[in-house]
C-alpha positions as CSV (number, residue, x, y, z in Angstrom):
1,M,26.4,-7.6,-28.8
2,T,23.1,-7.4,-30.6
3,S,22.0,-10.4,-32.7
4,T,21.6,-10.3,-36.4
5,V,18.0,-10.9,-37.4
6,L,17.5,-13.7,-39.8
7,P,14.6,-13.2,-42.3
8,S,12.9,-16.4,-41.3
9,S,13.1,-15.5,-37.6
10,A,11.8,-11.9,-38.3
11,Q,8.9,-13.2,-40.4
12,T,7.9,-15.7,-37.6
13,D,8.1,-13.0,-34.9
14,D,6.2,-10.5,-37.0
15,A,3.5,-13.1,-37.8
16,D,3.3,-13.8,-34.1
17,L,2.9,-10.1,-33.4
18,T,0.1,-9.8,-36.0
19,S,-1.7,-12.7,-34.3
20,L,-1.8,-10.5,-31.1
21,G,-3.5,-7.7,-32.9
22,Y,-0.6,-5.4,-34.0
23,E,1.1,-4.8,-37.3
24,P,5.0,-4.8,-37.0
25,S,6.4,-1.3,-37.0
26,L,9.4,-1.3,-34.7
27,H,12.8,-2.7,-35.8
28,R,13.5,-6.1,-34.4
29,K,17.3,-5.8,-33.6
30,L,17.8,-7.0,-30.0
31,G,19.5,-10.4,-29.2
32,R,19.6,-12.1,-25.8
33,Y,22.4,-10.1,-24.3
34,A,20.9,-6.7,-25.3
35,S,17.6,-7.9,-23.8
36,F,19.3,-8.9,-20.6
37,A,21.2,-5.6,-20.5
38,A,17.9,-3.6,-20.6
39,G,16.8,-5.1,-17.3
40,F,20.2,-5.2,-15.7
41,S,21.0,-1.6,-16.4
42,F,17.6,-0.5,-15.1
43,V,18.4,-2.2,-11.7
44,S,22.0,-0.9,-11.9
45,I,23.4,-2.3,-8.7
46,L,26.7,-0.4,-9.0
47,T,24.7,2.9,-9.1
48,T,22.1,2.2,-6.5
49,I,24.1,0.4,-3.9
50,F,26.7,3.1,-4.3
51,Q,24.0,5.6,-3.4
52,L,21.9,3.8,-0.9
53,F,24.2,1.6,1.2
54,A,24.4,4.3,3.9
55,F,20.6,4.4,4.2
56,G,20.2,0.7,4.8
57,Y,23.2,0.6,7.2
58,S,22.1,3.6,9.2
59,F,18.9,1.8,10.4
60,A,20.0,-1.8,11.0
61,G,23.8,-1.9,10.9
62,P,25.4,-5.0,9.4
63,A,22.2,-7.0,9.8
64,F,20.6,-4.9,7.0
65,F,22.3,-7.3,4.6
66,W,19.4,-9.8,5.3
67,T,16.9,-7.4,3.9
68,W,18.5,-7.9,0.5
69,P,17.8,-11.7,0.1
70,V,14.3,-11.1,1.5
71,V,13.5,-8.5,-1.2
72,L,15.3,-10.6,-3.8
73,L,13.1,-13.6,-3.1
74,G,9.9,-11.5,-3.1
75,Q,10.8,-9.8,-6.4
76,L,11.8,-13.2,-7.9
77,L,8.2,-14.4,-7.2
78,V,6.9,-11.4,-9.1
79,A,9.5,-11.9,-11.9
80,L,8.4,-15.6,-12.3
81,N,4.9,-14.4,-12.9
82,F,6.1,-11.7,-15.3
83,A,8.2,-14.4,-17.2
84,E,5.0,-16.4,-17.9
85,L,3.3,-13.2,-19.2
86,A,6.3,-12.3,-21.3
87,A,6.0,-15.7,-23.0
88,R,2.3,-15.3,-23.7
89,Y,2.2,-11.6,-24.6
90,P,5.5,-10.5,-26.2
91,L,4.4,-6.8,-26.6
92,S,5.9,-3.4,-26.1
93,G,4.7,-1.7,-23.0
94,A,4.7,-5.0,-21.1
95,V,3.2,-3.9,-17.8
96,Y,0.3,-2.1,-19.5
97,Q,-0.3,-4.9,-22.0
98,W,0.0,-7.7,-19.4
99,A,-2.4,-6.0,-17.0
100,R,-4.8,-5.2,-19.8
101,R,-4.9,-8.7,-21.1
102,V,-5.4,-10.4,-17.7
103,G,-7.4,-7.7,-16.0
104,G,-9.2,-5.7,-18.6
105,E,-8.9,-2.2,-20.2
106,T,-9.3,-0.2,-17.0
107,V,-6.8,-2.2,-15.0
108,G,-4.4,-2.1,-17.8
109,W,-4.7,1.6,-18.3
110,F,-4.0,2.4,-14.7
111,A,-1.1,-0.1,-14.6
112,G,0.4,1.8,-17.5
113,W,-0.4,5.2,-16.1
114,F,1.3,4.5,-12.7
115,M,4.3,2.9,-14.4
116,A,4.8,5.6,-16.9
117,L,4.8,8.4,-14.4
118,A,7.0,6.4,-12.1
119,Q,9.5,6.0,-14.9
120,V,9.6,9.7,-15.6
121,V,10.6,10.4,-11.9
122,T,13.0,7.4,-11.8
123,A,14.8,8.7,-14.9
124,A,15.2,12.1,-13.2
125,A,16.4,10.4,-10.0
126,A,18.9,8.4,-11.9
127,A,20.2,11.4,-13.8
128,I,20.6,13.5,-10.7
129,A,23.0,10.9,-9.3
130,M,25.7,12.2,-11.7
131,Q,26.2,15.0,-9.2
132,V,27.4,12.4,-6.6
133,V,30.1,11.3,-9.1
134,L,31.3,13.8,-11.7
135,P,32.4,16.7,-9.4
136,Q,34.5,14.1,-7.4
137,L,36.3,13.1,-10.7
138,W,37.0,16.7,-11.7
139,D,36.0,20.0,-10.1
140,G,35.3,21.4,-13.5
141,F,32.0,19.5,-13.5
142,Q,30.8,21.8,-10.8
143,L,29.3,24.3,-13.2
144,V,27.2,26.1,-10.6
145,G,28.8,27.5,-7.4
146,G,31.5,25.7,-5.5
147,D,29.9,23.2,-3.1
148,P,29.1,19.9,-4.8
149,A,27.0,18.5,-1.9
150,L,23.5,17.7,-3.0
151,N,21.9,19.2,0.1
152,T,23.4,22.7,-0.7
153,T,22.0,25.3,-3.0
154,S,24.9,25.1,-5.5
155,G,25.0,21.3,-5.4
156,A,21.3,21.0,-6.0
157,A,21.4,23.4,-8.9
158,N,24.4,21.8,-10.5
159,A,22.8,18.4,-10.1
160,V,19.9,19.7,-12.3
161,V,22.3,21.0,-14.9
162,L,24.3,17.7,-15.1
163,G,21.1,15.6,-15.0
164,A,19.5,17.7,-17.8
165,I,22.6,17.3,-20.0
166,L,22.5,13.5,-19.4
167,L,18.8,13.3,-20.3
168,V,19.4,15.3,-23.5
169,V,22.1,12.8,-24.5
170,T,19.9,9.7,-23.7
171,T,17.0,11.3,-25.6
172,V,19.1,11.7,-28.7
173,I,20.4,8.1,-28.5
174,N,16.9,6.8,-28.1
175,S,15.6,8.9,-31.0
176,L,18.3,7.6,-33.3
177,G,17.2,4.0,-33.1
178,V,17.1,0.8,-31.1
179,R,20.4,-0.6,-32.6
180,L,22.4,2.4,-31.3
181,M,20.7,2.3,-28.0
182,A,21.3,-1.4,-27.6
183,H,25.0,-1.1,-28.5
184,V,25.5,1.7,-26.0
185,N,23.6,0.0,-23.3
186,S,25.3,-3.4,-23.8
187,V,28.8,-1.8,-23.7
188,G,27.8,0.1,-20.6
189,V,26.4,-3.0,-18.9
190,T,29.6,-4.9,-19.7
191,C,31.6,-2.2,-18.0
192,E,29.3,-2.2,-15.0
193,I,29.5,-6.0,-14.6
194,V,33.3,-5.8,-14.8
195,G,33.2,-3.0,-12.2
196,V,31.0,-5.0,-9.9
197,V,33.4,-8.0,-10.1
198,A,36.4,-5.8,-9.5
199,V,34.8,-4.1,-6.5
200,I,33.9,-7.5,-5.0
201,L,37.5,-8.9,-5.5
202,A,39.1,-5.7,-4.1
203,L,36.9,-5.8,-1.0
204,I,37.6,-9.5,-0.4
205,T,41.4,-8.9,-0.6
206,A,41.0,-6.1,1.9
207,A,38.7,-7.9,4.3
208,Q,39.2,-7.2,8.0
209,R,36.6,-9.6,9.3
210,G,34.7,-12.6,8.2
211,P,31.3,-12.9,6.5
212,D,29.7,-13.6,9.8
213,V,29.7,-9.8,10.3
214,V,26.2,-9.9,8.8
215,M,25.0,-11.6,12.0
216,D,25.8,-8.4,14.0
217,T,22.5,-7.2,15.4
218,T,23.8,-4.5,17.8
219,V,22.3,-1.6,15.9
220,L,19.0,-3.5,15.5
221,A,18.8,-4.2,19.3
222,G,19.5,-0.6,20.2
223,S,17.2,1.1,17.6
224,D,14.5,3.5,18.8
225,L,12.3,1.9,16.1
226,G,12.6,-1.5,17.6
227,A,14.3,-4.4,15.9
228,V,11.4,-5.2,13.5
229,G,10.8,-1.5,12.7
230,A,14.5,-0.9,12.0
231,F,14.7,-3.9,9.8
232,M,11.6,-2.9,7.8
233,V,13.0,0.6,7.2
234,S,16.4,-0.6,6.2
235,G,14.7,-3.0,3.7
236,L,13.6,0.0,1.7
237,M,17.1,0.2,0.4
238,A,16.7,-3.1,-1.4
239,A,13.2,-2.3,-2.4
240,Y,14.4,0.9,-4.1
241,V,17.1,-1.0,-6.0
242,M,15.4,-4.2,-7.3
243,V,12.8,-2.7,-9.7
244,G,12.8,-2.5,-13.5
245,F,13.8,-6.0,-14.3
246,N,10.7,-6.2,-16.4
247,S,12.4,-3.9,-19.0
248,A,13.3,-6.9,-21.2
249,G,9.5,-7.4,-21.6
250,E,9.0,-3.7,-22.5
251,L,11.3,-4.2,-25.6
252,S,9.6,-7.4,-26.8
253,E,8.6,-6.1,-30.2
254,E,12.3,-5.2,-30.8
255,T,13.7,-8.6,-29.6
256,V,14.4,-11.7,-31.6
257,S,12.3,-14.6,-30.6
258,P,10.8,-12.7,-27.7
259,R,8.6,-15.5,-26.4
260,H,11.7,-17.4,-25.5
261,T,14.2,-14.6,-24.9
262,A,12.2,-12.1,-22.7
263,P,11.3,-14.6,-19.9
264,R,14.9,-15.7,-19.5
265,T,16.3,-12.2,-19.5
266,I,13.8,-10.9,-17.1
267,L,14.8,-13.6,-14.6
268,S,18.5,-13.5,-15.3
269,A,18.6,-9.7,-15.0
270,L,17.1,-9.9,-11.5
271,I,19.0,-13.0,-10.3
272,I,22.4,-11.7,-11.5
273,S,21.7,-8.3,-10.0
274,G,20.6,-9.9,-6.7
275,I,23.7,-12.1,-6.4
276,G,26.1,-9.3,-7.4
277,G,24.4,-6.9,-5.0
278,A,24.5,-9.3,-2.1
279,L,28.3,-9.9,-2.7
280,M,28.9,-6.2,-2.8
281,I,27.2,-5.6,0.5
282,V,28.7,-8.4,2.4
283,T,32.3,-7.8,1.1
284,A,31.9,-4.0,1.9
285,L,31.0,-4.9,5.5
286,M,34.0,-7.3,5.7
287,A,36.4,-4.6,4.4
288,A,35.1,-1.5,6.2
289,P,37.8,0.1,8.3
290,S,35.3,0.5,11.1
291,L,31.7,-0.6,11.7
292,D,31.0,1.9,14.5
293,D,32.7,5.2,13.7
294,G,29.5,6.5,12.1
295,R,31.0,6.8,8.6
296,L,29.3,3.7,7.2
297,A,25.9,5.2,8.1
298,T,26.7,8.6,6.5
299,E,29.1,7.9,3.7
300,G,28.3,4.3,2.9
301,L,30.1,2.4,0.2
302,P,32.2,5.3,-1.1
303,Y,33.9,5.5,2.3
304,V,34.9,1.8,2.1
305,L,36.0,2.0,-1.5
306,T,38.1,5.0,-0.9
307,A,39.8,3.3,2.1
308,V,40.4,0.1,0.1
309,L,41.2,1.4,-3.4
310,G,43.0,4.7,-2.7
311,T,42.6,7.8,-4.8
312,F,43.6,6.6,-8.3
313,W,41.6,3.3,-8.4
314,G,38.8,5.1,-6.5
315,K,38.5,7.5,-9.4
316,V,38.6,4.7,-11.9
317,L,35.7,3.1,-10.1
318,L,33.9,6.5,-10.1
319,V,34.2,6.6,-13.9
320,D,32.6,3.1,-14.0
321,V,29.8,4.3,-11.7
322,A,29.3,7.3,-14.1
323,V,28.9,4.8,-17.0
324,A,26.4,2.8,-14.9
325,I,24.4,5.9,-14.2
326,F,24.4,6.8,-17.9
327,V,23.1,3.4,-19.1
328,C,20.7,3.2,-16.2
329,T,19.1,6.5,-17.2
330,L,19.1,5.4,-20.9
331,A,17.4,2.1,-20.0
332,I,14.7,3.7,-17.9
333,Q,13.9,6.2,-20.6
334,T,13.9,3.4,-23.2
335,A,11.5,1.3,-21.2
336,G,9.3,4.3,-20.5
337,S,9.1,5.4,-24.1
338,R,8.0,1.9,-25.2
339,L,5.3,1.9,-22.5
340,V,4.0,5.3,-23.7
341,F,4.2,4.1,-27.3
342,S,2.2,1.0,-26.5
343,M,-0.6,2.9,-24.7
344,A,-0.7,5.6,-27.5
345,R,-0.9,3.0,-30.2
346,D,-4.2,1.9,-28.5
347,G,-5.4,5.5,-28.4
348,K,-5.1,5.6,-24.6
349,L,-3.1,8.8,-24.1
350,P,-3.4,12.5,-25.1
351,A,-1.7,13.2,-28.5
352,S,-1.8,9.4,-29.2
353,A,-1.3,9.9,-33.0
354,L,2.0,11.7,-32.3
355,L,3.2,9.4,-29.5
356,S,2.5,6.3,-31.5
357,A,4.3,7.4,-34.6
358,V,7.3,5.3,-35.6
359,H,10.2,6.9,-37.6
360,P,10.0,5.3,-41.1
361,T,13.7,4.6,-41.4
362,R,14.9,4.4,-37.8
363,G,12.1,2.2,-36.7
364,T,11.8,3.8,-33.3
365,P,9.1,5.8,-31.5
366,M,11.0,9.1,-31.3
367,W,8.3,11.3,-29.7
368,P,7.7,9.2,-26.6
369,S,11.5,9.4,-25.9
370,I,11.4,13.1,-26.2
371,A,8.3,13.3,-24.0
372,I,9.9,11.2,-21.3
373,G,13.1,13.2,-21.4
374,A,11.4,16.6,-21.3
375,L,9.1,15.6,-18.4
376,A,12.1,14.2,-16.5
377,V,14.0,17.5,-16.9
378,G,10.9,19.2,-15.5
379,V,10.9,17.0,-12.5
380,L,14.6,17.7,-12.0
381,A,13.8,21.4,-11.6
382,I,12.1,20.6,-8.3
383,N,15.5,19.8,-6.9
384,V,16.6,23.4,-7.2
385,G,14.0,24.8,-4.8
386,N,13.6,21.8,-2.5
387,A,16.0,18.8,-2.6
388,A,14.1,17.2,0.2
389,L,10.9,17.3,-1.8
390,F,12.8,15.7,-4.8
391,T,14.0,12.9,-2.6
392,T,10.5,12.3,-1.2
393,L,9.1,12.3,-4.8
394,S,11.7,9.7,-5.8
395,S,10.6,7.5,-2.9
396,V,6.9,7.8,-3.8
397,C,7.6,6.8,-7.4
398,I,8.9,3.4,-6.2
399,V,5.5,3.0,-4.4
400,M,3.8,3.6,-7.8
401,V,6.1,0.9,-9.4
402,Y,5.0,-1.7,-6.9
403,I,1.3,-0.7,-7.3
404,A,1.7,-1.2,-11.1
405,Y,3.2,-4.6,-10.5
406,L,0.3,-5.5,-8.3
407,L,-2.1,-4.4,-11.0
408,V,-0.5,-7.2,-13.0
409,T,-0.1,-10.0,-10.5
410,V,-3.5,-9.5,-8.8
411,P,-5.7,-10.0,-12.0
412,Q,-3.3,-12.8,-13.0
413,L,-4.1,-14.5,-9.7
414,L,-7.8,-14.1,-10.2
415,N,-7.4,-15.7,-13.7
416,R,-5.7,-18.7,-12.0
417,L,-8.4,-19.0,-9.3
418,R,-11.1,-18.9,-11.9
419,G,-9.4,-21.6,-13.9
420,E,-9.0,-19.3,-17.0
421,W,-5.2,-19.3,-17.0
422,D,-4.8,-23.0,-17.9
423,R,-7.4,-22.7,-20.7
424,V,-5.4,-19.9,-22.2
425,G,-2.2,-21.9,-21.8
426,Q,-3.5,-24.8,-23.9
427,T,-3.5,-22.6,-27.0
428,M,0.1,-21.5,-26.6
429,P,3.0,-22.9,-28.5
430,A,4.9,-25.7,-26.8
431,G,8.2,-25.1,-25.0
432,L,7.4,-21.7,-23.6
433,F,8.2,-20.7,-20.0
434,S,5.5,-21.9,-17.6
435,L,5.3,-22.3,-13.8
436,G,2.9,-25.2,-14.3
437,R,1.4,-26.5,-11.0
438,W,3.6,-24.0,-9.1
439,G,1.8,-21.1,-10.7
440,L,-0.9,-20.6,-8.1
441,P,1.3,-20.7,-5.0
442,V,3.9,-18.5,-6.6
443,N,1.3,-16.0,-7.7
444,I,-0.3,-15.9,-4.3
445,L,3.0,-15.3,-2.6
446,A,3.9,-12.6,-5.2
447,V,0.7,-10.7,-4.4
448,L,1.1,-11.0,-0.7
449,Y,4.7,-9.8,-1.0
450,G,3.7,-6.9,-3.2
451,A,1.0,-5.8,-0.8
452,V,3.3,-5.8,2.2
453,M,5.9,-3.8,0.3
454,V,3.5,-1.2,-0.8
455,V,2.4,-0.7,2.8
456,N,6.0,-0.7,4.0
457,L,7.2,1.8,1.3
458,A,4.2,4.1,1.9
459,W,4.2,4.0,5.7
460,P,4.5,7.6,7.1
461,R,7.9,7.4,8.7
462,P,9.7,10.6,9.5
463,E,13.0,8.9,8.8
464,V,12.0,8.4,5.2
465,Y,9.7,11.2,4.2
466,D,10.5,14.0,6.6
467,P,14.0,13.5,8.1
468,S,14.4,17.2,8.9
469,G,11.1,17.3,10.8
470,E,10.2,20.6,9.2
471,N,7.2,19.5,7.1
472,G,4.8,17.0,8.6
473,I,2.7,16.9,5.5
474,L,5.5,15.0,3.7
475,L,4.9,12.1,6.1
476,Y,1.8,11.3,4.1
477,S,3.3,12.1,0.7
478,A,3.0,8.5,-0.6
479,P,-0.7,8.0,-0.1
480,L,-1.4,11.7,-1.1
481,M,0.6,11.4,-4.3
482,V,-0.9,8.0,-5.2
483,G,-4.4,9.6,-4.7
484,I,-3.5,12.6,-6.8
485,V,-2.1,10.4,-9.6
486,L,-5.2,8.3,-9.5
487,L,-7.5,11.3,-9.7
488,L,-5.4,12.8,-12.5
489,G,-5.6,9.5,-14.3
490,L,-9.4,9.4,-14.0
491,W,-9.6,12.9,-15.5
492,V,-7.2,12.1,-18.3
493,R,-8.9,8.8,-19.2
494,R,-12.3,10.5,-19.2
495,S,-11.0,13.4,-21.3
496,I,-9.7,10.9,-23.9
497,A,-13.0,9.0,-23.9
498,R,-14.9,12.3,-24.5
499,T,-12.5,13.3,-27.3
500,A,-12.9,9.9,-29.0
501,A,-16.7,10.1,-28.7
502,R,-16.7,13.5,-30.4
503,T,-14.4,12.3,-33.2
504,A,-16.6,9.2,-33.8
505,A,-19.8,11.4,-33.9
């Protein structure tokens, strides 16, 4: 499922990389499907909708479906801008490199800083999802205590054990080379796509009502938050899911013909995820045994699938979900490691010499993968003492992803408004992806959408950040954490600058 690299193609791609200021060091092994799989597995609709369906439904009922196309359209605006950047700057660490080249060194550094830390937490959050699946398949996976529920002491501790094991495995795979990673990821994504199609078909055959169920606004009308407030909160489900489609760009230096491949796979990963996710949601609503018995709002998609598929096929699906979680964690760690490598190669991180080293035979940056894996295991440990804090941290990391995206699209818009974007475009090879005259309106809408989503994600709602009502400070965890990350980043960047000055002297 990965393409064979032809010498002429490799030489052309390597010469292109050299023209952007970097000598080739990574192995260029990825074809179009492997590039697509990197983005699709990061989004991982089978994993995330499985986890988050109940959250969205609990606030808006069946009408929460409409938040999905709204977020999909908004993220598509962002992805279109990213596709243009992927065509112009086919470099590892895409978000960092794109922001740096359109916004300058400082903007680029903070885009990379926010994105790297968010990916560490996201990898931990993906890995911890194994606790939702494996003990249901076999009680032998409950290694700690007897209660597998995530909100119990034994369940939280076991989630850390399973998550840590998963992260060790993904770290080993990433350290062994991009070819192995691509094969594993591509096979896993194929399994996930087959699983998504099977779920949709099974739910359609078991439908108890028509697709007009999505027009049911009963829960919205009766919400204490008000119809608009409930809709905005339920939309966080889609906002949590549809991130990471830029991963194809993160692997550009390991992709064949990245200027042409990465833009297409960034867009296709998001669009196919969006369509598949929409069909999963609407067919689940059509097949649910009941819309008002409270189980959709607490158990979500697993409740529907158990009722429709029965025990045996339900377990088969759980195996597929476990595969999806595995490749999702693998893809997140891979994307994060390339981002860290790219920043370290420019001397922008502590221990840059180590983090930018590429294994001479495997052609992969091993130490960034190890660093991401180790940090993610450390983040997992929070779940043992306070599962609610871990959930809050996971929510905050999505805010940081959207901020990193804004640090790309805002300077990109400023370039367009100054007329500099077209001048750069005149020097580019013909036939690359371009928005043309649509670039400015699409860019403006992408920035507006991103700003609204950052506010919506960070808004201090008890329902999101302090559902137990026991710790009011958690309400403001998003702005507080962003502030802490910003201050820590300023300190790290200043320390690196001082170290570089002493070395130069």
